[in-house]
C-alpha positions in Angstrom: -173.2 56.9 -5.8 -169.8 56.8 -4.1 -171.2 59.6 -1.4 -173.7 56.9 -0.3 -171.2 54.8 0.7 -169.6 56.7 2.9 -169.1 55.3 6.5 -168.7 57.1 9.9 -167.4 54.9 12.8 -170.5 54.3 15.3 -169.6 55.4 18.8 -170.6 53.3 22.0 -173.2 50.7 20.0 -173.5 47.2 20.6 -175.2 44.4 18.6 -177.6 41.8 19.4 -179.2 38.9 18.0 -182.3 36.4 18.2 -181.9 33.1 19.1 -181.4 30.5 16.0 -181.3 33.0 13.2 -179.2 31.1 10.8 -178.6 27.3 10.1 -175.0 28.0 9.9 -173.2 31.2 8.8 -170.5 33.6 9.5 -170.6 37.2 10.9 -167.2 38.5 9.6 -166.8 42.5 10.5 -166.6 45.2 7.6 -164.0 47.9 7.8 -164.3 51.4 5.9 -161.4 52.5 4.1 -160.8 54.7 7.2 -160.3 51.5 9.1 -163.4 52.1 11.5 -165.3 49.0 12.4 -168.2 49.7 9.8 -170.8 46.9 10.0 -170.7 43.1 9.7 -171.1 40.8 6.6 -173.6 37.9 7.1 -172.2 35.0 5.2 -174.7 31.9 4.7 -172.6 28.6 4.4 -171.5 27.8 0.9 -172.9 24.1 1.1 -176.1 25.2 2.3 -176.5 27.9 -0.6 -175.6 25.2 -3.1 -177.9 22.8 -1.7 -180.8 25.5 -1.5 -180.0 26.8 -5.0 -179.9 23.0 -6.4 -183.7 22.8 -5.3 -184.7 25.0 -7.6 -187.3 26.5 -5.2 -186.6 30.0 -4.3 -189.2 30.1 -1.5 -186.9 27.8 0.4 -184.0 30.2 0.1 -186.5 32.8 0.9 -187.2 31.3 4.5 -183.4 31.2 5.0 -183.1 34.9 3.6 -185.5 36.3 5.8 -183.4 35.1 8.8 -180.7 36.6 7.5 -182.2 40.0 7.1 -183.4 39.9 10.5 -179.8 39.8 12.1 -179.1 42.4 9.4 -182.0 44.8 10.8 -180.6 44.3 14.6 -177.0 45.1 13.5 -178.2 48.4 11.4 -180.5 49.6 14.2 -177.0 49.7 16.2 -175.6 52.1 13.8 -173.5 49.5 11.4 -174.3 48.6 7.7 -175.0 45.1 7.0 -174.1 43.2 4.1 -174.8 39.6 2.5 -174.9 37.8 -0.5 -178.2 36.0 -2.1 -179.5 35.2 -5.3 -182.0 37.8 -6.7 -184.9 35.0 -6.6 -184.8 34.6 -3.2 -184.8 38.4 -2.5 -187.9 38.7 -4.5 -189.5 36.6 -2.3 -188.7 38.3 0.9 -191.8 40.3 1.0 -192.7 41.0 4.6 -193.3 44.2 5.9 -190.3 46.0 7.3 -187.9 43.0 5.8 -185.6 45.7 4.2 -183.8 48.7 5.8 -181.5 51.6 4.9 -178.0 50.5 5.4 -178.4 47.1 4.0 -176.2 46.0 1.0 -177.1 43.2 -1.4 -174.4 41.4 -3.5 -176.9 39.5 -5.8 -176.1 36.3 -7.5 -177.4 36.2 -11.1 -178.4 32.1 -10.5 -182.1 31.8 -10.1 -183.0 35.1 -11.2 -186.9 35.8 -11.0 -188.9 34.5 -13.6 -188.8 37.7 -16.2 -186.5 40.4 -16.7 -189.2 43.0 -15.7 -189.6 40.8 -12.2 -186.1 41.2 -11.8 -185.7 45.0 -12.5 -189.0 45.5 -10.1 -187.1 43.3 -7.7 -183.9 45.5 -7.5 -186.1 48.9 -7.5 -187.7 47.6 -4.6 -184.6 46.8 -2.8 -183.2 50.3 -3.6 -186.8 52.0 -2.7 -186.1 50.9 0.8 -182.7 52.2 0.8 -180.7 49.4 0.4 -177.6 49.6 -1.9 -177.3 46.6 -4.6 -174.3 45.3 -6.5 -172.5 42.0 -7.9 -169.5 40.4 -8.2 -166.7 41.9 -11.4 -167.3 38.0 -12.8 -171.6 38.8 -12.8 -171.0 42.3 -14.7 -172.2 41.0 -17.9 -175.2 39.2 -17.0 -176.5 42.0 -14.5 -175.6 45.0 -16.2 -179.0 44.7 -18.4 -180.8 45.7 -15.1 -178.5 48.7 -14.7 -175.6 50.2 -12.9 -174.7 48.7 -9.6 -174.5 50.6 -6.4 -171.0 48.6 -5.9 -168.7 46.0 -7.3 -166.7 43.0 -5.7 -163.7 42.5 -7.8 -162.7 39.1 -8.7 -159.7 38.3 -6.5 -158.8 34.8 -6.9 -156.9 33.6 -3.2 -153.6 32.5 -5.2 -153.2 36.1 -7.2 -149.9 38.0 -5.9 -150.7 41.6 -4.8 -149.6 43.0 -8.1 -152.3 40.6 -9.9 -154.9 41.9 -7.3 -154.0 45.5 -7.8 -154.3 44.8 -11.7 -157.8 43.0 -10.9 -159.0 46.1 -9.1 -157.9 48.5 -11.9 -159.8 46.5 -14.4 -162.9 46.5 -12.3 -162.6 50.5 -11.5 -162.2 50.5 -15.9 -165.4 48.2 -16.3 -167.3 50.0 -13.7 -165.9 53.9 -13.2 -167.1 55.8 -10.6 -168.6 52.7 -8.7 -167.2 51.7 -5.2 -165.4 48.6 -4.7 -165.8 46.4 -2.1 -163.1 43.7 -1.1 -164.6 40.5 0.0 -163.1 36.9 0.5 -159.6 38.2 1.1 -157.5 35.4 2.6 -156.0 37.2 5.3 -156.4 40.7 7.2 -152.4 41.7 5.7 -153.8 41.2 2.0 -156.9 43.2 2.8 -155.0 45.8 4.4 -152.8 46.2 1.6 -155.2 47.2 -0.8 -157.9 49.3 1.6 -157.4 52.5 -0.4 -160.2 54.4 -2.7 -162.0 52.9 -4.6 -162.3 50.5 -2.3 -164.7 51.5 0.6 -165.9 48.5 2.5 -163.6 45.3 3.2 -163.5 42.0 5.0 -161.4 38.9 5.2 -160.9 35.3 6.5 -160.3 36.3 10.1 -158.2 33.5 11.3 -156.0 33.0 8.3 -152.6 34.4 7.2 -149.7 35.6 9.3 -149.6 33.8 12.4 -146.1 33.8 12.3 -145.4 37.4 12.2 -142.1 39.3 13.0 -142.0 38.9 16.6 -141.7 42.4 18.4 -141.3 43.4 22.3 -144.6 43.7 23.4 -146.2 47.1 23.9 -145.8 49.1 26.8 -148.0 47.8 29.9 -149.3 44.9 27.5 -146.8 42.6 29.9 -148.4 43.5 33.0 -152.0 43.4 32.0 -151.3 39.9 30.5 -149.8 38.9 34.0 -153.1 40.5 35.8 -155.1 38.9 33.6 -153.3 35.2 34.7 -153.8 36.0 38.4 -157.6 36.9 38.1 -158.1 33.7 36.3 -156.0 31.7 39.0 -158.0 33.8 41.4 -155.8 35.2 43.4 -156.1 37.4 46.7 -157.0 41.0 46.4 -153.9 42.1 47.8 -151.5 40.4 45.3 -154.1 41.6 42.7 -153.5 45.2 44.2 -149.7 44.8 44.3 -149.9 43.9 40.6 -152.0 47.0 39.4 -149.7 49.3 41.9 -146.6 48.0 40.0 -147.8 50.0 37.0 -148.2 53.4 37.7 -150.3 53.8 34.5 -152.4 51.1 35.0 -153.3 52.3 38.4 -154.3 55.6 37.2 -156.7 54.1 34.5 -158.1 51.9 36.9 -158.7 55.1 39.4 -160.0 57.1 36.5 -162.2 54.1 35.1 -164.1 53.5 38.4 -164.5 58.0 39.2 -165.8 58.2 35.4 -168.3 55.1 36.0 -169.6 56.7 39.4 -168.7 53.5 40.9 -168.6 55.1 44.5 -170.8 58.1 44.4 -170.2 60.9 47.0 -167.1 59.1 48.7 -163.5 58.8 46.9 -161.9 55.2 46.3 -159.2 54.8 49.5 -156.7 52.6 47.9 -156.3 50.2 44.6 -157.3 47.2 46.9 -160.6 49.2 47.6 -161.2 49.7 43.7 -160.1 46.1 43.0 -163.1 45.1 45.5 -165.5 47.7 44.2 -164.9 46.6 40.4 -165.0 42.7 41.3 -163.0 40.2 39.8 -165.5 39.4 36.6 -165.7 43.4 35.4 -162.1 43.5 36.1 -160.9 40.7 34.0 -163.2 42.2 31.0 -161.8 46.0 31.7 -158.4 44.7 31.5 -159.2 42.2 28.6 -160.4 45.6 26.6 -157.4 47.5 27.8 -155.0 44.9 26.8 -156.3 44.8 23.1 -156.3 48.4 22.7 -152.6 47.9 23.1 -152.0 46.7 19.4 -149.7 48.9 17.1 -151.8 51.2 14.6 -152.9 49.5 12.0 -155.6 49.9 9.4 -157.5 46.6 10.4 -156.7 47.1 14.3 -160.0 48.2 15.4 -161.3 44.9 13.9 -158.8 42.8 15.1 -159.7 44.2 18.7 -163.1 43.3 18.0 -162.4 39.8 17.1 -160.4 39.3 19.9 -163.2 40.0 22.4 -165.7 38.1 20.7 -163.5 35.1 20.3 -162.8 35.4 23.7 -166.3 35.8 25.1 -167.5 32.9 22.6 -165.1 30.3 24.1 -166.0 31.0 27.3 -169.7 31.2 27.0 -169.2 27.4 25.3 -167.4 26.4 28.2 -169.9 27.6 30.4 -172.5 25.5 28.4 -170.6 22.7 28.5 -170.3 22.6 32.0 -166.3 23.2 32.3 -164.7 24.0 35.6 -162.8 27.0 34.4 -164.5 28.9 32.0 -162.4 31.9 32.5 -159.4 30.1 31.3 -161.2 29.5 27.7 -161.9 33.2 27.8 -158.1 33.4 28.1 -157.6 30.9 25.3 -159.7 32.6 22.8 -157.7 35.7 23.8 -154.7 34.4 23.5 -155.7 32.9 19.7 -155.7 36.5 18.7 -153.2 38.3 20.4 -150.1 37.5 17.9 -152.3 39.4 15.2 -152.8 42.1 17.7 -149.6 42.7 19.5 -146.8 41.0 17.3 -146.3 38.5 19.7 -145.5 34.5 19.7 -148.3 32.2 20.6 -145.9 30.8 22.8 -145.1 34.0 24.7 -148.8 34.9 24.9 -149.4 30.9 26.5 -146.3 31.6 28.8 -147.5 35.1 30.1 -150.8 34.7 30.6 -150.0 31.3 32.3 -152.2 29.3 30.6 -153.3 25.9 31.7 -151.6 22.9 30.0 -155.3 22.1 28.3 -155.1 25.5 26.9 -151.6 25.4 25.6 -152.1 22.3 23.9 -155.0 23.7 22.1 -153.4 26.8 20.8 -149.8 25.4 20.2 -150.8 21.9 18.4 -154.6 21.9 17.9 -154.9 19.2 20.4 -156.1 17.8 23.7 -159.5 18.1 25.5 -159.9 22.1 24.8 -159.0 22.1 20.9 -162.6 21.4 19.5 -163.4 24.9 21.0 -160.9 26.7 19.1 -161.8 24.5 16.1 -165.4 25.4 16.2 -164.4 29.4 16.4 -162.3 28.7 13.3 -165.1 26.5 11.5 -167.6 29.5 12.1 -165.3 32.0 10.9 -165.1 30.4 7.7 -168.9 29.4 7.5 -167.8 25.7 6.9 -171.1 23.7 7.3 -170.0 20.4 7.9 -167.2 20.9 10.6 -170.0 23.5 12.4 -172.4 21.0 12.6 -170.1 18.2 13.9 -168.3 20.2 16.4 -171.3 22.1 17.6 -173.3 18.9 18.9 -171.9 19.2 22.5 -173.1 22.7 23.1 -176.7 22.3 21.2 -176.1 22.2 17.5 -175.4 25.0 15.0 -178.3 27.3 16.0 -177.4 27.6 19.6 -173.8 28.1 18.8 -175.0 30.6 16.3 -176.6 32.3 19.0 -173.4 32.2 21.4 -171.5 33.4 18.6 -173.8 36.7 18.0 -173.9 37.6 21.5 -170.2 37.3 21.8 -169.6 40.1 19.1 -172.4 41.9 20.7 -170.6 42.0 24.0 -167.0 41.7 22.6 -167.0 45.0 20.8 -164.7 47.4 22.2 -166.5 50.4 23.9 
């Protein structure tokens, strides 16, 4: 059973998602015990789920579940696994052809179980026959063990638990369900998740925007400062000569840019004559995206490093897309704002240092440092999406076309934001 949950890191994959799949949800990265980006957890907002459960109509929940399954299938088609938590009764009504697929992980809730024990057992059998993994939370082990052994268990880890208490809870979970892989869910922040990321834990996720914002500030990694300064110049639309001079001041950066363009076959049959020529061939838009990806890779090694890199790029792309939808005059500055909001976790720098080196405009500094100003709602919306917090998402998404439109932009940002 444990072997079925071994994850290998996909290479060169991207994600896509059709428009308006979920009313309000969150796509959180899942990482493997080795730290690789293994897949995504698709979360339905707790308020929405509670409302649907209260209605007592499994078909209404099944309709929402079908949308989640469609998003999960797209993730799986690109080489990732996909996890969601739903009542078994809703899944029992998801009978559309090809709705299920190998690589799906279902955390089953005991509420609204199907009409009988036989139906519940048949529903689990159908999920597993399609190649899906089925598990439940540690707190639900007793009412669900009559249905057989789970493929995985999510230990009960409360937000206010100490690390020692969390480790004790993991040991108890492993004793209750020996040889069953453990999934870490609902961890309060990245640091807490990383501290527990070892066998029998096989997959983990957490709140992406919580925790150690006030990290121990360290010297920026080599080349990070020059990359941040280059990004600032690109957004200010400075001349090619100035951009080229910035690149040439860092020999390693110059070499990387030329290697990148030559490997991509940017000028087949003829050599690049200079850094100025390379900048013109690549173009400003492609250059600042390439520079951003290179910057996030400067982060010091850590178990969740790849996940944080993906989040930084996805956050940047989301804020840029939202600003374009709102008709902002400087969408590239919103890209930098999104990137800067994650850089302290990646590079162990302060928010102020990130803002200063990126030369962020005053509106971005206000949003980043004080959660105020005309751009604050962009960051607030991104954080509400991460938390699957239905009420703030519904309110903050109105200027951008509503929750479904924002969810589609967020899914696209994850697809295009993944490091290559």
